[in-house]
C-alpha positions as CSV (number, residue, x, y, z in Angstrom):
1,M,-15.5,27.0,45.0
2,A,-13.7,30.1,46.2
3,G,-13.2,31.2,42.6
4,E,-16.9,30.7,41.7
5,S,-17.9,32.6,44.9
6,S,-15.6,35.6,43.9
7,R,-17.0,35.6,40.4
8,G,-20.5,35.5,41.8
9,W,-19.9,38.5,44.1
10,A,-18.3,40.4,41.3
11,K,-21.4,39.7,39.1
12,L,-23.7,40.8,41.9
13,K,-21.8,44.1,42.3
14,R,-22.3,44.8,38.6
15,N,-26.1,44.2,38.9
16,K,-27.6,47.7,39.3
17,A,-31.0,46.4,40.2
18,A,-29.6,44.3,43.0
19,L,-27.5,47.2,44.2
20,A,-30.6,49.4,44.3
21,G,-32.4,46.7,46.3
22,G,-29.5,46.5,48.7
23,I,-29.4,50.3,49.2
24,L,-33.2,50.3,49.9
25,L,-32.7,47.5,52.4
26,L,-29.9,49.4,54.1
27,I,-32.2,52.5,54.4
28,Y,-34.9,50.4,56.0
29,L,-32.4,48.8,58.3
30,G,-31.0,52.2,59.3
31,C,-34.6,53.4,60.0
32,A,-35.2,50.3,62.2
33,L,-32.0,50.7,64.2
34,G,-32.1,54.5,64.5
35,A,-35.8,55.0,65.0
36,P,-35.5,56.8,68.3
37,L,-33.0,59.2,66.8
38,L,-35.0,59.8,63.6
39,F,-38.3,60.3,65.4
40,P,-37.7,61.1,69.1
41,G,-41.4,61.2,70.0
42,N,-43.9,58.5,70.7
43,P,-45.3,57.3,67.3
44,S,-48.4,55.9,69.1
45,A,-49.3,59.0,71.1
46,P,-52.6,60.5,69.7
47,N,-53.1,64.3,69.1
48,L,-56.7,64.8,68.0
49,M,-56.1,68.5,67.4
50,E,-54.0,67.6,64.3
51,S,-56.1,64.7,63.1
52,L,-55.8,63.9,59.3
53,S,-53.4,66.8,58.7
54,P,-51.9,66.9,55.2
55,P,-48.2,66.8,54.6
56,S,-46.5,69.9,56.0
57,P,-43.1,71.0,57.3
58,K,-44.2,70.0,60.8
59,H,-45.5,66.6,59.7
60,L,-43.7,65.7,56.5
61,L,-46.1,62.8,55.6
62,G,-49.1,64.2,57.4
63,T,-51.0,62.6,60.3
64,D,-53.5,59.8,60.6
65,E,-57.1,59.8,62.0
66,L,-55.7,60.1,65.6
67,G,-53.2,62.9,64.8
68,R,-50.2,60.6,64.9
69,S,-47.3,61.3,62.6
70,I,-47.4,58.9,59.6
71,L,-43.6,59.4,59.1
72,G,-42.9,58.3,62.7
73,R,-45.2,55.3,62.4
74,I,-43.6,54.2,59.1
75,I,-40.1,54.5,60.7
76,Y,-41.1,52.5,63.7
77,G,-43.1,50.2,61.5
78,S,-39.8,49.2,59.7
79,R,-38.7,47.6,63.0
80,V,-41.8,45.5,63.2
81,S,-41.8,44.5,59.5
82,L,-38.1,43.5,59.5
83,M,-38.6,41.7,62.8
84,I,-41.4,39.7,61.2
85,A,-39.4,39.0,58.1
86,V,-36.4,37.7,60.1
87,G,-38.7,35.7,62.4
88,V,-40.6,34.1,59.5
89,V,-37.5,33.1,57.6
90,G,-36.0,31.8,60.8
91,V,-39.0,29.5,61.3
92,G,-38.8,28.3,57.6
93,L,-35.0,27.7,57.9
94,L,-35.2,26.0,61.3
95,F,-37.7,23.4,60.2
96,G,-37.6,23.3,56.4
97,V,-33.8,22.9,55.8
98,P,-33.2,19.9,58.2
99,V,-36.3,18.1,56.9
100,G,-35.4,18.8,53.3
101,L,-31.8,17.5,53.9
102,I,-33.1,14.3,55.5
103,S,-35.8,13.8,52.8
104,G,-33.4,14.3,49.9
105,Y,-30.5,12.3,51.3
106,Y,-32.2,9.2,52.7
107,G,-35.0,9.0,50.1
108,G,-37.3,5.9,50.2
109,K,-40.2,5.9,52.7
110,T,-38.8,8.9,54.6
111,D,-38.8,10.9,51.4
112,F,-42.3,9.7,50.4
113,I,-43.9,10.6,53.7
114,V,-42.2,14.0,53.9
115,Q,-43.1,14.9,50.3
116,R,-46.8,13.9,50.7
117,F,-47.0,16.0,53.8
118,T,-45.3,18.9,51.9
119,D,-47.8,18.4,49.0
120,M,-50.7,18.8,51.5
121,M,-49.3,22.1,52.7
122,L,-48.5,23.4,49.3
123,A,-52.1,22.6,48.2
124,F,-53.1,25.7,50.2
125,P,-52.0,29.1,48.9
126,G,-49.4,30.5,51.3
127,F,-51.5,33.5,52.4
128,L,-54.6,31.4,52.9
129,L,-52.6,28.9,55.0
130,A,-51.2,31.8,57.1
131,L,-54.7,33.2,57.5
132,A,-56.1,29.9,58.7
133,L,-53.3,29.5,61.2
134,V,-53.7,33.0,62.6
135,A,-57.4,32.3,63.0
136,I,-56.5,29.2,65.1
137,L,-53.6,30.7,67.1
138,G,-55.0,34.2,67.6
139,V,-53.8,37.6,66.6
140,G,-50.6,39.3,67.6
141,L,-47.0,39.7,66.6
142,K,-45.8,36.3,67.8
143,N,-48.7,34.4,66.2
144,T,-48.3,36.3,63.0
145,V,-44.6,35.2,62.8
146,I,-45.4,31.6,63.6
147,S,-48.3,31.4,61.1
148,I,-46.4,32.9,58.2
149,G,-43.3,30.9,59.1
150,I,-45.2,27.6,59.0
151,S,-46.6,28.6,55.6
152,M,-42.9,29.0,54.4
153,I,-41.7,25.6,55.6
154,P,-42.8,23.5,52.6
155,L,-41.1,25.9,50.2
156,Y,-37.7,25.3,52.0
157,I,-38.3,21.5,52.2
158,R,-39.0,21.3,48.5
159,L,-36.1,23.6,47.5
160,V,-33.5,21.8,49.8
161,R,-34.7,18.4,48.8
162,G,-34.3,19.2,45.1
163,C,-30.7,20.5,45.6
164,V,-29.7,17.5,47.8
165,L,-30.9,15.0,45.1
166,A,-28.4,16.5,42.8
167,V,-25.5,17.0,45.2
168,R,-25.7,13.5,46.9
169,E,-24.5,11.9,43.6
170,E,-21.4,14.0,43.4
171,V,-18.0,12.2,43.6
172,Y,-16.9,13.8,46.9
173,V,-20.1,12.5,48.6
174,E,-19.5,9.0,47.2
175,A,-15.9,9.2,48.4
176,A,-17.0,10.2,51.9
177,R,-19.4,7.2,52.0
178,A,-16.6,4.9,50.7
179,I,-14.3,5.8,53.6
180,G,-17.1,5.1,56.2
181,T,-18.1,8.7,57.1
182,K,-21.3,8.8,59.0
183,N,-24.4,10.0,57.2
184,R,-25.0,13.0,59.6
185,H,-21.4,14.2,58.9
186,I,-21.9,13.9,55.2
187,I,-25.1,15.9,55.4
188,W,-23.8,18.7,57.5
189,R,-20.2,18.9,56.2
190,H,-20.4,18.0,52.5
191,I,-24.0,18.5,51.4
192,L,-25.3,21.5,53.3
193,P,-22.4,23.9,52.4
194,N,-23.0,23.1,48.7
195,V,-26.7,23.9,48.8
196,M,-26.4,27.1,50.7
197,A,-26.6,29.4,47.6
198,P,-30.2,28.5,46.7
199,I,-31.2,28.7,50.4
200,I,-29.7,32.3,50.7
201,I,-31.6,33.3,47.5
202,Q,-34.9,31.9,48.8
203,T,-34.2,33.6,52.2
204,S,-34.0,37.0,50.5
205,L,-37.2,36.4,48.4
206,G,-38.9,34.9,51.4
207,M,-38.4,38.0,53.5
208,G,-40.2,40.1,50.9
209,T,-43.1,37.6,50.9
210,A,-43.2,37.6,54.7
211,I,-43.6,41.4,54.8
212,L,-46.3,41.3,52.2
213,F,-48.2,38.5,54.1
214,A,-47.9,40.3,57.4
215,A,-49.2,43.5,55.8
216,G,-52.1,41.6,54.3
217,L,-53.0,40.1,57.7
218,G,-52.6,43.6,59.4
219,F,-54.9,45.1,56.7
220,L,-57.6,42.5,57.5
221,G,-57.2,43.3,61.2
222,I,-55.9,39.9,62.3
223,G,-52.2,40.6,62.2
224,V,-50.1,42.9,64.4
225,Q,-52.6,44.9,66.5
226,P,-52.8,48.6,67.1
227,P,-51.3,50.8,68.6
228,T,-48.2,48.9,67.5
229,P,-47.1,50.7,64.3
230,E,-47.3,48.2,61.4
231,W,-47.7,49.1,57.8
232,G,-50.6,46.7,57.0
233,S,-52.6,47.8,60.0
234,M,-52.0,51.4,59.1
235,L,-53.5,50.7,55.7
236,G,-56.4,49.0,57.3
237,S,-57.1,52.0,59.5
238,A,-56.8,54.3,56.5
239,R,-59.5,52.6,54.4
240,A,-62.2,55.0,55.6
241,Y,-60.2,58.1,54.6
242,M,-58.7,57.0,51.3
243,M,-60.9,59.2,49.1
244,G,-60.8,62.4,51.1
245,K,-57.3,62.1,52.7
246,P,-55.3,59.8,50.4
247,H,-52.0,60.5,52.1
248,V,-53.1,58.4,55.1
249,A,-53.0,55.2,52.9
250,T,-50.5,56.3,50.2
251,F,-47.3,56.5,52.3
252,P,-47.7,53.2,54.2
253,G,-48.5,51.5,50.9
254,I,-45.3,53.0,49.4
255,A,-43.3,51.7,52.4
256,I,-44.6,48.2,51.8
257,L,-44.0,48.4,48.1
258,L,-40.4,49.6,48.4
259,A,-39.6,47.0,51.2
260,V,-40.9,44.1,49.2
261,L,-39.2,45.5,46.0
262,S,-35.8,45.7,47.8
263,F,-35.9,42.1,48.9
264,N,-37.0,40.9,45.4
265,L,-34.4,42.9,43.6
266,L,-31.7,41.6,45.9
267,G,-33.0,38.1,45.6
268,D,-33.1,38.2,41.8
269,G,-29.5,39.6,41.8
270,L,-28.3,36.8,44.1
271,R,-30.0,34.2,41.9
272,D,-28.4,35.6,38.7
273,A,-25.0,35.7,40.4
274,F,-24.9,32.3,42.2
275,D,-27.5,30.0,40.7
276,P,-25.7,27.7,38.3
277,R,-28.8,27.4,36.1
278,S,-28.6,31.2,35.3
279,K,-25.2,30.6,33.6
280,I,-26.7,28.4,30.9
């Protein structure tokens, strides 16, 4: 296992696309952690005298309709978007992984019930399900995370169940059963560590999807609410000015694009390096 892991990391380091995604992700992480240093002012403070100013040495990316620095709001928006991504994936992992482990390991009626419930959730497109949940729970950062997180749960259930169905037939699992090891110990000590690679890959890809979903909800006005700087809500506010002042929408859109791209590139690189099926 250690040898395969070392070869996987070596393969990941040779993947230029994955490295580019990792570098982009580190830049966003640096912006999120160092936002007060990179932009000392208040990104939500209006200045109507400089409303819709184009990019200039004073405001590198220009200002929005309220005269707020777009650069500052993008920097602080990275905090919100990464927080949403981590929270959404956390919800998916917290509920999806244990349920998937139990469903795949025990099978039978338990597996049937869980999978039919999962099929019901997967019958709705992920964004549509998140949209419906936000409409029920209400707008705001917390409800956005919960809604998108719930829409991610069936993906983790199905992924983990499929991996467990393969791993539970391995010799070391049969040996653990033969010596009387309890099922919960087999699941957490033998099966879970051997299905972590697909979970990590899905986590990286899921973070990109979470940012995209949150931006979509913000664009529609039912996600994170102003004046909190969030890229999707910035795009929604910029709709009326896209023709005359395109910079108001262009730069938040690029921020979303690069953030989602970074997670997807990194996730694809992890899949190529650690997914056994990619070696065929």
